[in-house]
PAZAPA-4460 file (N, C-alpha, C; in steps of 0.05 Angstrom, whole numbers, plus 32768, in hexadecimal, padded with zeros to 4 digits):
% residues 329
    n_x    n_y    n_z   ca_x   ca_y   ca_z    c_x    c_y    c_z   seq   type   mol
   7FE7   82D0   81B5   7FCE   82CA   81C8   7FBF   82DE   81CA     1      M     A
   7FA3   82DD   81C8   7F92   82F2   81C9   7F82   82E9   81E0     2      N     A
   7F7A   8300   81ED   7F67   8301   8206   7F52   8317   8200     3      V     A
   7F36   830C   8200   7F22   8320   81FE   7F1C   8329   8219     4      V     A
   7F1A   8347   8219   7F10   8352   8235   7EF3   835A   8231     5      L     A
   7EE4   8354   8247   7ECC   8360   8248   7EC6   8373   825F     6      E     A
   7EB7   838A   8257   7EB1   839D   826F   7EA0   8392   8281     7      M     A
   7EA4   8395   829C   7E94   838A   82B0   7E96   83A0   82C5     8      T     A
   7E84   839F   82DA   7E83   83B5   82ED   7E9E   83AC   8301     9      S     A
   7EAB   83C6   8309   7EC3   83C0   8318   7EB9   83B5   8330    10      R     A
   7ECD   83A8   833E   7ECC   839C   835B   7EE8   83A7   8369    11      T     A
   7EE3   83AE   837F   7EF6   83B7   8391   7F07   83A0   839B    12      K     A
   7EF9   8389   83A2   7F00   836D   83AD   7F0A   8361   8399    13      K     A
   7F27   835F   8394   7F34   834F   8381   7F45   8336   838C    14      Q     A
   7F41   831E   837D   7F4F   8309   8386   7F67   8306   837A    15      H     A
   7F7B   8300   838F   7F9A   82FA   8383   7F9B   82DD   8380    16      V     A
   7F8A   82CE   8384   7F87   82B2   837A   7F6B   82B0   836F    17      V     A
   7F67   82A6   8354   7F4B   82A6   8346   7F37   8299   8359    18      P     A
   7F20   82A5   8356   7F0A   8291   8369   7F01   8279   835F    19      R     A
   7F02   8273   8344   7EFA   825D   8339   7F0E   8245   8345    20      F     A
   7F28   8250   8343   7F3E   823D   834C   7F3C   8238   836A    21      Y     A
   7F33   824C   837D   7F30   8244   8396   7F1B   8230   839E    22      L     A
   7F05   8232   838B   7EEF   821C   838A   7EF9   8203   8389    23      N     A
   7F11   81FB   837F   7F1D   81E0   837D   7F28   81D9   8398    24      K     A
   7F2C   81EC   83AB   7F39   81E3   83C4   7F22   81E9   83DB    25      F     A
   7F08   81E5   83D8   7EF7   81E7   83EB   7EF4   81CC   83FF    26      C     A
   7EED   81D1   8413   7EEB   81B7   8426   7ECD   81AF   841F    27      D     A
   7EBF   8198   8428   7EA3   818E   8421   7E8E   81A6   8429    28      P     A
   7E96   81B8   843B   7E86   81D2   8441   7E87   81E6   842D    29      G     A
   7E97   81E6   841A   7E9B   81FD   8407   7EAD   820F   8411    30      G     A
   7EC0   820B   8423   7ED1   821D   842E   7EEC   8218   8428    31      L     A
   7EFC   822D   8427   7F17   822E   8420   7F2A   8235   843C    32      V     A
   7F3B   8224   8443   7F49   822B   845C   7F5F   823A   8453    33      W     A
   7F63   8256   8465   7F7E   8264   8464   7F8C   825E   8479    34      T     A
   7FAA   825C   8474   7FC0   8257   8485   7FD0   8273   8482    35      Y     A
   7FD8   827D   849C   7FEE   8292   849F   7FFC   828F   84B2    36      S     A
   8014   829E   84B4   8025   829D   84CA   801A   82A5   84E2    37      S     A
   801E   8295   84F9   8014   829E   8510   7FF5   829D   8515    38      G     A
   7FE3   8297   8505   7FC9   8292   8507   7FBA   827A   8503    39      N     A
   7FA6   8278   8510   7F97   825D   850A   7F8B   825B   84F2    40      N     A
   7F86   8244   84E5   7F7A   8240   84CB   7F60   8251   84CD    41      P     A
   7F58   825E   84B7   7F3D   826B   84B4   7F2F   8263   8496    42      R     A
   7F15   825A   849C   7F05   824D   8488   7EF0   8266   847D    43      A     A
   7EF6   8269   8463   7EE5   827D   8452   7ED7   8275   843D    44      D     A
   7EC4   827E   8430   7EBC   8274   8412   7ED2   8281   8400    45      K     A
   7ED5   8270   83E9   7EE6   827D   83D4   7EE1   829B   83CE    46      P     A
   7ECE   82A7   83CD   7ECB   82C4   83C7   7ED3   82D4   83DA    47      E     A
   7ED8   82CB   83F3   7EE7   82DD   8404   7F09   82D3   840D    48      A     A
   7F0E   82C4   83FA   7F28   82B5   83FE   7F3A   82C3   83ED    49      T     A
   7F55   82CB   83F4   7F6C   82D5   83E4   7F60   82F3   83D3    50      A     A
   7F53   8300   83E8   7F4C   831A   83D7   7F58   8334   83E7    51      V     A
   7F5E   8343   83D4   7F6B   8360   83DE   7F5A   8374   83CF    52      E     A
   7F59   838E   83DE   7F4B   83A3   83D3   7F59   83B3   83BA    53      T     A
   7F51   83AF   83A4   7F5C   83C0   838A   7F7B   83B7   838A    54      N     A
   7F7D   839F   838B   7F9E   8397   8388   7FA9   839A   836C    55      F     A
   7F98   8398   8359   7F9D   839A   833D   7F96   83B3   8332    56      Y     A
   7F8A   83C6   8342   7F7D   83DC   8337   7F88   83F8   833D    57      S     A
   7FA1   83FF   8334   7FB0   8417   8343   7FA3   842F   833D    58      P     A
   7FA7   8445   834B   7F9C   845C   8347   7FB1   8470   8336    59      I     A
   7FA1   847F   831C   7FAE   848D   8312   7FB1   84A8   831A    60      G     A
   7FBD   84B8   830B   7FC7   84D5   8314   7FAB   84E6   8318    61      G     A
   7F95   84DD   8311   7F7B   84ED   8313   7F67   84DF   8327    62      T     A
   7F78   84CC   8335   7F66   84BE   8349   7F51   84A7   8342    63      G     A
   7F54   84A3   8329   7F3E   848F   8320   7F50   8472   831E    64      E     A
   7F44   845D   8323   7F4F   8441   8327   7F4F   8438   8309    65      R     A
   7F68   842A   8303   7F6C   841E   82E9   7F65   8401   82EE    66      F     A
   7F52   83F6   82DF   7F48   83D8   82E4   7F4F   83C7   82CE    67      D     A
   7F60   83D0   82BC   7F6B   83BF   82A1   7F75   83A6   82AB    68      E     A
   7F85   83A6   82BE   7F92   838F   82CA   7F81   8377   82D2    69      V     A
   7F6E   837F   82E4   7F58   8370   82EC   7F47   8364   82D7    70      E     A
   7F41   8371   82C4   7F31   836B   82AC   7F41   8353   829B    71      K     A
   7F58   8359   8297   7F69   8348   828A   7F6C   832B   8298    72      L     A
   7F72   832D   82B4   7F71   8315   82C4   7F57   8308   82BE    73      L     A
   7F42   8315   82C3   7F26   8305   82C3   7F24   82F9   82AB    74      G     A
   7F2C   8302   8295   7F2A   82F8   8277   7F3A   82DE   8278    75      A     A
   7F4F   82E3   827F   7F65   82CC   8281   7F58   82B2   828E    76      I     A
   7F4D   82B6   82A8   7F3D   82A6   82B9   7F2A   829A   82AB    77      E     A
   7F1A   82A7   829C   7F01   829F   828E   7F07   828C   8279    78      G     A
   7F1C   8290   826A   7F26   827B   8255   7F31   8262   8264    79      N     A
   7F3A   8263   8278   7F4A   824C   8285   7F35   8238   8295    80      A     A
   7F23   8245   82A2   7F13   8239   82B8   7F04   8220   82A7    81      A     A
   7EF7   8223   828F   7EEA   820D   8285   7EFC   81F1   827E    82      P     A
   7F15   81F8   827D   7F2A   81E5   8276   7F37   81D2   8290    83      L     A
   7F29   81DE   82A7   7F36   81D0   82BD   7F34   81B3   82C2    84      W     A
   7F1D   81A6   82BB   7F1A   818B   82BE   7F29   8179   82AB    85      D     A
   7F2C   8182   8294   7F3E   8173   8286   7F5A   8173   828A    86      K     A
   7F61   818E   8294   7F7D   818F   82A2   7F84   817F   82B6    87      L     A
   7F70   817A   82C8   7F74   816B   82DD   7F79   814C   82D8    88      T     A
   7F6A   8146   82BF   7F6D   812D   82B4   7F84   8124   82A8    89      E     A
   7F96   8135   82A4   7FAE   8132   8294   7FAB   8137   8277    90      G     A
   7F98   8142   826B   7F95   814B   824E   7FAE   815C   8248    91      K     A
   7FB4   8156   8231   7FD0   8161   8225   7FC2   8179   8211    92      V     A
   7FC4   8190   821D   7FB5   81A8   8205   7FC5   81AC   81F0    93      F     A
   7FB7   81B6   81DA   7FC5   81C0   81C4   7FB5   81DB   81BB    94      K     A
   7FC2   81E5   81AD   7FB8   8201   81A0   7FAD   8216   81B1    95      G     A
   7F97   821A   81B0   7F89   8234   81C2   7F86   822C   81DC    96      E     A
   7F7F   8214   81DE   7F7E   820B   81FA   7F92   820B   820F    97      E     A
   7FA5   81FD   8202   7FC4   8202   8209   7FCD   821A   8216    98      R     A
   7FC3   8230   8201   7FCA   824E   8207   7FB9   8259   821D    99      E     A
   7FA3   8250   8224   7F91   825B   8235   7F9E   8251   824D   100      H     A
   7FA7   8239   8253   7FB0   8230   826F   7FCE   823E   8273   101      I     A
   7FDF   823E   825B   7FFA   824C   825D   7FF6   826A   8266   102      A     A
   7FE2   8279   825A   7FDB   8292   8263   7FD5   8295   827D   103      L     A
   7FC3   8281   828C   7FB9   8283   82A2   7FCF   827F   82B6   104      F     A
   7FE3   8269   82B4   7FF8   8264   82C2   800E   827B   82C6   105      L     A
   800E   8287   82B2   8024   82A1   82AB   8019   82B4   82BC   106      A     A
   7FFD   82BC   82B7   7FF0   82D0   82C7   7FEF   82CA   82E9   107      A     A
   7FEB   82B2   82ED   7FEB   82AA   8309   8005   82AE   8317   108      Q     A
   801C   82A9   8308   8036   82AF   8313   803A   82CF   8318   109      Y     A
   8037   82DB   8302   8040   82F6   8301   8028   830B   8313   110      L     A
   8014   8300   8317   7FFD   830F   8328   8003   830D   8341   111      R     A
   8014   82F8   8349   8011   82F2   836A   801F   830B   837A   112      S     A
   8016   830D   8394   8020   8326   83A3   8040   8323   83A3   113      P     A
   804B   8309   83A4   806A   8307   83A4   8077   8313   838D   114      S     A
   806C   830C   8373   8078   8317   835B   8075   8336   8358   115      V     A
   805B   833F   835D   8057   835D   835D   8064   836B   8371   116      V     A
   806B   835F   8386   807B   836D   839B   8098   836D   8393   117      G     A
   80A2   8359   8384   80BB   835A   8378   80BF   836E   8363   118      A     A
   80AA   8372   8353   80A8   8383   833F   80AB   83A3   8349   119      G     A
   809C   83A7   8364   809B   83C2   8370   80BB   83C4   837B   120      A     A
   80C6   83AE   8384   80E5   83B6   8391   80F6   83BE   8378   121      E     A
   80F3   83AE   835F   8101   83B3   834A   80FF   83D2   8342   122      M     A
   80E5   83DC   8343   80E0   83F8   833A   80EE   8408   834D   123      M     A
   80F0   8403   8367   80F9   8413   837A   811A   8413   837A   124      A     A
   8126   83F9   8373   8145   83F8   836A   814B   840B   8351   125      H     A
   813A   840A   833E   8140   841B   8328   813F   843A   832F   126      L     A
   812E   8440   833D   812A   845D   8345   8145   8462   8356   127      A     A
   8149   8451   8369   8165   845A   8378   817B   8459   8366   128      H     A
   817F   8449   8354   8193   8446   8342   8198   8465   8333   129      H     A
   817D   846B   8326   817A   8486   8316   8184   849B   832B   130      T     A
   817D   849C   8345   8184   84B1   8354   81A2   84B0   835A   131      A     A
   81B0   8498   835D   81CA   8497   8366   81DA   84A3   8349   132      Q     A
   81D1   849B   8334   81DE   84A2   831A   81DB   84C3   8318   133      L     A
   81C9   84CD   831E   81C5   84ED   8324   81D9   84F9   8337   134      I     A
   81D6   84EC   834B   81E8   84F8   8366   8207   84F6   8361   135      A     A
   820F   84E1   8350   8229   84DD   834E   8237   84F2   833C   136      S     A
   8226   8500   832D   8230   8512   8318   8224   852E   8321   137      D     A
   8239   8541   832C   822C   8559   8333   8221   856A   8321   138      Q     A
   822D   8568   8308   821B   857B   82F4   81FE   856D   82EF   139      E     A
   81FD   8552   82ED   81E6   8549   82E9   81CE   854F   82FF   140      V     A
   81DD   854B   831A   81CD   8553   832F   81C2   856D   8332   141      H     A
   81D0   857F   832A   81CB   85A2   832A   81B1   85A6   8314   142      E     A
   81B6   8593   8302   81A1   8597   82EA   8187   858D   82F7   143      Q     A
   818B   8575   8301   816F   8568   830E   8164   857D   8325   144      S     A
   8172   858B   8333   816A   859C   8348   815B   85B1   833C   145      V     A
   8167   85BB   8323   8163   85D4   8316   813F   85D0   830A   146      D     A
   813D   85B9   8303   8126   85B1   82F4   8112   85B1   830C   147      R     A
   811A   85A5   8325   8107   85A3   833A   80FF   85BF   8342   148      Y     A
   8112   85CE   8346   810A   85EB   834D   80F9   85FC   8336   149      E     A
   80FD   85F2   831F   80ED   8600   8309   80D0   85F7   830A   150      E     A
   80CB   85DD   8313   80B3   85D3   8313   80A4   85DA   8329   151      A     A
   80AF   85DD   833F   80A3   85E1   835D   80A7   85FD   8365   152      T     A
   80B9   8610   835C   80BC   8628   8366   80CC   862D   837E   153      G     A
   80D4   8619   8386   80E6   8614   839F   8102   861E   8398   154      D     A
   8112   862A   83AA   812C   8630   83A5   813E   861F   83BC   155      V     A
   8154   8613   83AD   8163   8601   83C4   817F   860C   83C1   156      I     A
   818D   8612   83D5   81A8   861E   83D8   81BA   860F   83D0   157      S     A
   81D1   8619   83C7   81E6   8604   83BB   81EF   85EF   83D2   158      P     A
   81F0   85FB   83EF   81F7   85E8   8406   81E4   85D6   8409   159      E     A
   81C7   85D7   8406   81B3   85C3   8408   81B5   85AE   83ED   160      E     A
   81BF   85B9   83D7   81C0   85A9   83BF   81D6   8594   83C5   161      R     A
   81ED   859E   83D1   8202   858B   83D5   81FC   8575   83ED   162      E     A
   81EC   8583   8401   81E4   856E   8412   81D1   8554   8409   163      K     A
   81C3   8562   83F7   81B1   854B   83E8   81BF   8539   83DD   164      M     A
   81D4   8540   83CD   81E6   852F   83BD   81F3   851B   83CD   165      R     A
   8201   8525   83E1   820D   8516   83F6   81FD   84FF   8404   166      T     A
   81E1   8507   840B   81D0   84F6   8415   81CB   84E1   8406   167      F     A
   81C4   84E7   83E8   81BA   84D2   83D7   81CF   84BD   83CB   168      L     A
   81EB   84C6   83D2   8200   84B7   83CD   8205   849C   83DF   169      N     A
   81F9   849F   83F7   81FC   848C   840E   81E6   847F   8411   170      D     A
   81DD   8464   8406   81C3   8459   840C   81C1   8454   8428   171      P     A
   81D3   8450   843B   81CD   8451   8458   81BE   8465   8464   172      S     A
   81B9   847B   8457   81AD   8494   8461   818C   8490   845F   173      N     A
   8182   847F   844E   8168   847D   844C   815E   8462   8442   174      F     A
   8147   8460   8441   8138   8449   8438   8123   8450   8425   175      S     A
   8117   8440   8413   8104   8447   8400   80EF   8439   8406   176      I     A
   80D4   8445   8401   80B9   8436   8407   80AC   843C   83ED   177      S     A
   80A3   8423   83E0   8097   8422   83C6   807D   8416   83C8   178      V     A
   8069   8420   83B8   804C   8413   83B8   8051   83F9   83AB   179      L     A
   803F   83E3   83B4   8044   83C6   83A6   803A   83CF   838A   180      R     A
   8026   83DF   8383   8018   83E2   836C   802F   83EC   8354   181      S     A
   8043   83F2   8360   805B   83F9   834D   8064   83DF   833E   182      A     A
   8060   83C6   8349   8067   83B2   833D   8053   83A1   832A   183      G     A
   803C   83B3   8326   8028   83A3   8312   8030   83A2   82F4   184      L     A
   8045   83B3   82EB   8050   83AF   82D1   805B   8394   82CB   185      P     A
   805F   8385   82DF   806E   8369   82DD   8057   8358   82CB   186      M     A
   803E   835E   82D0   802A   834F   82BF   802D   8356   82A4   187      L     A
   8039   8367   8298   803E   836B   827E   8052   8354   8273   188      G     A
   805B   8342   8283   806B   832B   8278   805C   8311   8275   189      G     A
   8040   8310   8278   802F   82FD   8277   8034   82EE   825D   190      I     A
   8030   82F9   8245   8034   82ED   822C   804E   82E2   8228   191      G     A
   8062   82EE   8231   807F   82E0   822C   8081   82C8   823C   192      N     A
   8076   82CB   8256   8078   82B1   8269   8065   829E   825F   193      L     A
   8051   82A5   8254   803F   8292   8248   8049   8283   8232   194      A     A
   8057   828F   8222   8066   827F   820C   8079   826B   8218   195      N     A
   8088   8270   822C   809C   825E   8236   808D   8249   8242   196      I     A
   8076   824C   824F   806A   8230   825C   805E   8224   8243   197      F     A
   8053   8232   822E   8047   8223   8219   805C   820E   820F   198      L     A
   8076   8213   820D   808D   8203   8200   809B   81F0   8218   199      N     A
   808C   81EF   822F   8096   81DC   8242   8083   81C4   8242   200      M     A
   8090   81B0   824E   8082   8192   824F   8074   8196   826B   201      K     A
   8059   818B   8263   8043   818D   8277   803E   8172   8284   202      W     A
   803D   816C   829A   8036   8152   82A7   8023   815A   82C0   203      V     A
   800A   814A   82C3   7FFC   814A   82D8   7FFF   8137   82EB   204      V     A
   8003   813F   8308   8005   8126   831A   7FF0   8127   832F   205      G     A
   7FF1   810B   8337   7FD9   8109   834F   7FE6   8100   836B   206      R     A
   7FE0   810F   837C   7FE6   8107   8396   7FCF   80FC   83A7   207      S     A
   7FCF   80E0   83AE   7FBE   80CD   83B8   7FBF   80D3   83D6   208      K     A
   7FDB   80D1   83E1   7FDC   80D5   83FB   7FE4   80EA   840C   209      D     A
   7FE7   80FC   83FC   7FF1   8117   8408   7FDF   8131   83FC   210      Q     A
   7FD3   813C   8410   7FC2   8156   8406   7FD4   8169   83FC   211      H     A
   7FCF   8175   83E3   7FDC   818C   83D9   7FD0   81A6   83E0   212      L     A
   7FE1   81B6   83E6   7FD6   81D3   83F0   7FDC   81E5   83D9   213      I     A
   7FD3   81FE   83DA   7FD8   8213   83C5   7FDD   822D   83D5   214      T     A
   7FE1   8241   83CC   7FEB   825C   83D5   7FE6   8276   83C7   215      S     A
   7FEF   828B   83D3   7FE9   82A8   83C6   7FFF   82A8   83B3   216      D     A
   8011   8297   83AD   8023   8297   8398   8028   8278   838C   217      S     A
   8012   8274   837C   800E   824F   837B   8021   8249   8367   218      P     A
   802C   8256   8357   803E   824A   833D   8058   824E   834B   219      V     A
   8065   8238   834E   807C   8235   835B   8095   822B   8347   220      T     A
   80AE   8233   8348   80C1   822A   8339   80DA   8222   834C   221      R     A
   80EB   8209   833D   8100   8207   834C   8113   81F5   8339   222      V     A
   812E   81FC   833B   8142   81F1   832C   8156   81E7   8339   223      S     A
   816A   81DA   832A   8183   81CE   8336   8197   81E2   833D   224      D     A
   819B   81E9   8357   81AE   81F9   835F   81CC   81F8   8357   225      P     A
   81D0   81DF   8349   81EC   81E2   833A   81EC   81F3   8320   226      A     A
   81D1   81FC   8318   81D1   820D   8302   81D1   8226   8303   227      T     A
   81D2   8232   831D   81CD   824D   8328   81E5   825B   8323   228      H     A
   81E5   8271   831F   8202   8282   831B   81FE   829C   832F   229      R     A
   8213   82A4   833A   8210   82BB   834C   8208   82D9   8341   230      P     A
   8211   82DC   8327   8206   82F5   8317   81F0   82F3   8309   231      F     A
   81EB   82D9   82FE   81D4   82D3   82EB   81BE   82C8   82F7   232      Y     A
   81BF   82BF   830E   81A9   82B2   831E   81A6   8296   8314   233      G     A
   818A   828D   8317   8184   8273   830E   817B   8270   82F5   234      D     A
   8177   8288   82E3   816C   8285   82C8   814E   8285   82C5   235      G     A
   8142   8285   82DE   8122   8284   82DC   8119   826E   82CD   236      A     A
   8106   8274   82BC   80F4   825E   82B0   8103   8254   8293   237      F     A
   811C   8262   8291   812D   825A   827B   813E   823F   8285   238      A     A
   8142   8240   829C   8153   822B   82A7   814A   8211   829E   239      N     A
   815A   8200   8291   8151   81E5   8286   814C   81CB   8299   240      K     A
   8155   81D6   82B6   814C   81C3   82CA   8134   81CE   82D8   241      T     A
   8129   81E2   82D2   8114   81EC   82E1   80F9   81DC   82DE   242      V     A
   80EB   81DF   82FA   80D7   81CD   82FC   80BB   81E2   8309   243      R     A
   80A9   81E8   82F7   8095   81FB   82FC   807A   81E6   8303   244      V     A
   8073   81ED   8321   8057   81E0   8326   8043   81EF   832E   245      S     A
   802A   81E5   832B   8010   81F6   8333   7FFD   81E2   833A   246      F     A
   7FF2   81DE   8354   7FDF   81D0   835C   7FC4   81D3   8352   247      P     A
   7FB5   81C1   8348   7F9A   81C3   8338   7F85   81BD   834B   248      L     A
   7F8B   81A6   8361   7F76   81A2   8372   7F88   819C   8386   249      T     A
   7F79   8191   839E   7F87   8186   83B7   7F93   816A   83B0   250      P     A
   7F8C   815C   8399   7F9D   8148   8391   7FAD   8147   8374   251      T     A
   7FA9   815D   836A   7FB4   815D   834B   7FC6   8176   834C   252      R     A
   7FDD   8172   833A   7FED   8187   8336   7FFA   8189   831C   253      I     A
   7FFF   819E   8310   800A   819B   82F4   802A   81A6   82F5   254      V     A
   803A   8198   82E9   8056   819E   82EC   805F   81A4   82CF   255      E     A
   8070   81BC   82C8   807B   81C1   82B0   8099   81BE   82B1   256      L     A
   80A7   81AF   829F   80C5   81B0   82A3   80CE   81B0   8283   257      T     A
   80E9   81B2   827E   80F3   81B4   8264   80FC   8196   8257   258      W     A
   80F2   8182   826B   80FD   8165   8268   80E3   8151   825D   259      Q     A
   80E9   813B   8252   80D7   8124   824F   80C8   812D   8237   260      G     A
   80B1   811B   8236   809D   8123   8220   8081   8122   822F   261      E     A
   806F   812E   821F   8052   812E   822A   803F   811C   8222   262      E     A
   8031   8110   8239   801F   80FA   8230   8006   8100   823C   263      R     A
   7FF0   80FA   8233   7FDA   80F9   8242   7FD4   80E2   8257   264      E     A
   7FD8   80EB   8271   7FDC   80D7   8289   7FDB   80E9   82A2   265      R     A
   7FD6   80DE   82B6   7FDB   80E8   82D1   7FF0   80DB   82E0   266      V     A
   8004   80E3   82E7   8019   80D1   82F7   8016   80D5   8314   267      V     A
   801C   80BD   831F   801B   80BB   8340   8033   80CC   8350   268      E     A
   802B   80DB   8361   803F   80E9   8370   8044   80DD   8389   269      I     A
   8062   80D1   838F   8064   80CA   83A8   805D   80E1   83C1   270      P     A
   8054   80D4   83D8   804E   80E7   83EB   8067   80F7   83F7   271      K     A
   8081   80ED   83F1   809A   80FF   83FA   809B   8117   83E7   272      R     A
   8096   8110   83CF   8097   8126   83BA   8081   8137   83BE   273      M     A
   8068   8130   83C3   8051   8140   83C9   8058   8156   83E2   274      A     A
   8062   814A   83F6   8068   815A   840D   807D   816C   840A   275      R     A
   8092   8169   83F5   80A5   817A   83EF   809B   8190   83DD   276      E     A
   8086   818A   83CF   8077   819C   83BE   8066   81B2   83CA   277      M     A
   805D   81A6   83E3   804D   81B6   83F5   8062   81CA   8404   278      N     A
   8079   81BF   840D   808D   81CD   841B   8096   81E6   8408   279      G     A
   8098   81E0   83EF   80A3   81F1   83DA   808C   820D   83D8   280      L     A
   8078   8203   83D8   805E   8216   83D3   805F   8228   83EC   281      R     A
   805F   821C   8402   805F   822F   8419   8075   823D   841D   282      A     A
   808E   8234   841B   80A7   8246   8413   80A5   825F   8406   283      A     A
   8099   8259   83EB   8095   826F   83D7   807C   827E   83DC   284      Q     A
   806E   827B   83ED   8054   8289   83F2   8058   82A6   83FF   285      A     A
   804C   82B6   83F5   804E   82D0   8405   8045   82D5   841C   286      E     A
   8029   82CE   8425   8020   82D0   843F   800D   82BA   8444   287      R     A
   8000   82AE   8432   7FEE   8298   8436   7FEC   827E   8429   288      F     A
   7FE3   826B   8435   7FE0   8251   8428   7FC2   8248   8430   289      V     A
   7FBB   823F   8418   7F9F   8234   8415   7F9B   8217   8411   290      Y     A
   7F87   8208   841E   7F82   81EF   841D   7F66   81EB   8424   291      A     A
   7F5E   81D0   841A   7F41   81C8   841D   7F3D   81BB   8437   292      S     A
   7F4F   81BD   844A   7F4B   81B4   8466   7F59   81BF   8479   293      L     A
   7F4C   81BA   8494   7F5E   81CA   84AC   7F6F   81AD   84B3   294      N     A
   7F8A   81B4   84B4   7F9B   81A1   84B8   7FB3   81A5   84C4   295      D     A
   7FBA   819A   84DC   7FD4   81A0   84F1   7FE9   819C   84DF   296      D     A
   7FED   818C   84CB   8009   818A   84BD   8009   81A3   84A9   297      G     A
   7FF6   81AE   849F   7FF7   81C4   8490   7FFD   81DE   84A1   298      I     A
   7FF3   81DC   84B9   7FFC   81F1   84D1   801A   81F3   84D5   299      V     A
   8023   81DD   84DA   8042   81D9   84DE   8050   81E4   84C7   300      R     A
   8049   81D8   84AE   8058   81DC   8498   8057   81FF   8492   301      L     A
   8040   820B   8499   803E   8229   8495   804F   8235   84AA   302      C     A
   804F   822D   84C6   8061   8235   84D9   807D   8235   84D5   303      D     A
   8086   821F   84C4   80A0   8218   84BC   80AB   8234   84A7   304      K     A
   8098   8234   8495   80A0   8245   847D   8096   825F   847B   305      W     A
   807B   8266   8482   8070   827F   847F   807C   8292   8496   306      L     A
   8087   828B   84A7   8090   829C   84B9   80B0   82A4   84B8   307      D     A
   80BB   8299   849F   80D8   829E   84A1   80DC   82B8   8490   308      R     A
   80F1   82C3   8494   80F5   82DC   8484   80FF   82D5   846A   309      E     A
   80EF   82E6   8458   80EA   82E2   8438   8108   82EF   8435   310      K     A
   8114   82DF   841F   812D   82E5   8411   8127   82FE   8402   311      R     A
   8139   8312   83FB   8134   832A   83EB   812A   831E   83CB   312      P     A
   8117   832B   83C3   810D   8322   83A9   8121   832B   8396   313      K     A
   812B   8340   8398   813D   834B   8384   8157   834E   8391   314      I     A
   816A   833A   8385   8185   833A   8390   819A   834F   8381   315      V     A
   81A3   8362   8393   81B7   8378   838B   81CF   837B   8399   316      T     A
   81E0   838C   8395   81F5   838E   83A5   81EE   83A5   83BC   317      S     A
   8204   83A3   83D2   81FD   83A7   83EB   81F4   83C8   83EA   318      S     A
   81FE   83D7   83D9   81FC   83F2   83DB   81E5   8400   83D0   319      D     A
   81CD   83F4   83DB   81B4   83FB   83D7   81A3   8400   83EF   320      V     A
   8190   8412   83F1   8182   8416   8409   816F   8403   840F   321      P     A
   8164   8401   842A   814E   83F1   842E   8135   83F5   8423   322      S     A
   8129   83E0   8413   810F   83E7   8403   80F8   83DB   8411   323      I     A
   80E2   83EA   8415   80CD   83E0   8425   80B5   83E2   840D   324      N     A
   80A9   83C9   8406   8091   83C5   83F2   8078   83CA   840A   325      V     A
   806B   83E4   83FF   804F   83EA   8415   8036   83E4   8400   326      K     A
   8020   83DE   840F   8008   83DD   83FE   7FFB   83F8   83FC   327      R     A
   8006   8406   8410   7FF8   8424   8410   8010   8438   841E   328      K     A
   8016   844C   8411   802B   8461   8419   8020   8474   842F   329      L     A
***
């Protein structure tokens, strides 16, 4: 799958949810309603919604911003946007058009603040694991300190060296703060995830009686708990019971599964199921839910789910320090 990048002037204000997509969730006045924990719903234009400064443009060693990720995402959005109306009508895409939508869904999953944050947590865990391996072997620890002294010109006494080693061996002594941008390499998996989506079965559903919401992490997945394993987890998208869903408009949603056959159709979604989909989307949101109306029911839904303590994104053993993902250090 190929994506052509075009050079454009850089922008600091970057959407974590595409602007063209948010346009589908506007009220009659052209505004998107943003819901968050403990706050009243707020209406903004799509261009001012789901925006963060330089989210996808980390700073390099020379202080220069790298915009390659933002350009890639823009190209993927540009290929998917013209296909939206056909997709909402239940069109079964083949070939290049199917690739464009699969890439868009994969990018939207991996670009979300939730997944990027999980990637940053993973990087912090890897750094801690490396530090523990070094500290657990005195000879390796000494070599590491020697390299530090050589690079900095500092001199560390044998007593201080041993204190450092003892300190690092006990994760309860410290916590780790990591920049959220450390998780951006997660987007390197767009192609692989898109290939998975290409091979799944797609169906478009219509919710006539229940308004559908979206969020800052709009691609959700759920699978049969009976297939989950303590060590291996749920198998992610390879789990044959997984159901991946993504709202297309306030009344349409696309679902990807490994079951059934594809047909050009739009299936009706019962109100109860649509409510469950909204609950799942709110539960898996990082901070914000978006909708095309100001609604007390959505407020109650967000109060229920957005204020809950989030489960750890990376499940590990107990002998790890507390990890805090920061926008800025």
